C-alpha angles and dihedrals in degrees: 000000000000117000114236134216119224093269094048092047094050093048093048091048092049090052093051091048090062091055101042117114122171124198138180108215131172114235091241088068093050126080137167119235118180092339093309128107119242121194105207140172112225089162093047090229110190097222094051091045089057093048093050092047094050091050086078093219104072127114131206118248119173093352093305135095125250136173129213120212131191112220131232113225090253091055089056088049091053095047089052090049096043092049095041095241113152107251097225089054092045091050095046090056094042096048100033119120090214106103091215095062099065093058086050089056092047089051092051094048096045091047090063096038088057105037100037101043120196136150118253135198108230117200111196145171110225116195107188094179092059094033097232139109136201128206106223099182143353106218143168117284087239093061111133112211118230103174125210097233092055090050093049092051091044089052095049091046093050094047090049090053094049092060091217123133099251120158137191107236098182143330139199136204120203134164088265107040151351119238128194122182117204127188134187101213094189092058103078137152126193117227110178084160091069102029112031092088096038119111127191115237088251088062100256128108146098093083096097123039096173124132118195128202127231142126142238131228121205127178136171124211089182104058101266099118148348122266099282132197123174138155113270117191120202123220101215099204093059101015088232114156125220120196115209097216097183090065096053131129126203146176122208124229094232125124145139124325110274122228120256124246092026138129106219110229106179113218121221087246093056093047091049091051092050090049100049092087094041092055089048092051093050091049089051092048091052091048094044108032097036100067135099090231094056094045092048091054091049092050093047088054091047091052090051097052098025097059095060107125115230120239093194108026099171092044091050091057092044092050092047091050090051091048088052094045090236119178117238088261093054090044090054093051092048089051092049092050091049093051093046091047089066096213118114091191137104086262091053091056089049091049092052090053095046091042088055090046094053098044108028111022128085118240095271096049090042091057092049095046094047086057092050097048096077095042090052089052093046094049099036094139088068089063103029095080139082116318101241101219130097094229098060110182119238098190115136092011095127092047092049090048093050095045101038104021094242120166130190 
């Protein structure tokens, strides 16, 4: 997923705003046909007929309107979850090359839509010019919308009012979430204790021991998280980000039950009400996180937990990889970054994680790994122990021994 600058993010969000259509539809008026979702009107309900007609992409079948929607992968994921269909089984039917399997998926989905009725909140993109629609998400009919564009505008307004030099360093937009990274370049603390011995995997490092404060905003329009804001400190020498999860603020996407057979058209008054707490939290974040006092305390804590020397460095990486469900390839990269970082400390493990997040992960994985980095450091004793498998890997043992004087 390409990272976006502020101009690119704003343009993308404006384009999406024009295509967003939200509907509340009973499951008895939903069906799957060839792996796509069809909103149809077997009862010929007048309100639903109007909604479908106004979508601009509906067709008439048996004298009633219906609308066909392609599905994003996350929408398939949510259908399986909502209906209680095991995801591996669902995916096997969806992705199989055997023609008989897709009708089997349709049958299973339609069985539960019909026999376990519920109302769902459908988030879609409708492109009338190209005559197609995409279902982005299948959500609870109590889902409260907090849209990305409104959050971006609220953040920029709050930062402007604060008068503090806060900059957007990068952002990303995925099907699951929007991420925006903010830094305050004038708020910096030196930590030679942590960074004087650190080396980047490319061999450089040690010249800059600066740590800069900032924060991250994350939001999901498709049901994958609350609105989330947390401090994110930036290690200048490597540009790694570390999210301080324990200081986070959040706002859930849960509201009142929405009315069936309705197209949700959010009024400016409703949007403003939903955003009041968001604006307040962003202002609190700027006032709290963007201060020398706050950063100083965070760096002090980093030095306390980060300088813990590892007793079992290789095992620590293996255990962390196992905790993160890393593949063998990811585990190997994490180990390489740890070795090349030249620090057999809890901070060295965290740096390997965040370096991987910054250089190899997509935006969704980067966010999760940056949240994990601090927790791993603060709980290193959980990982700095025996690797509890019979097939303990001995890769890089000789290199670790020669570089760090480790013996087994």
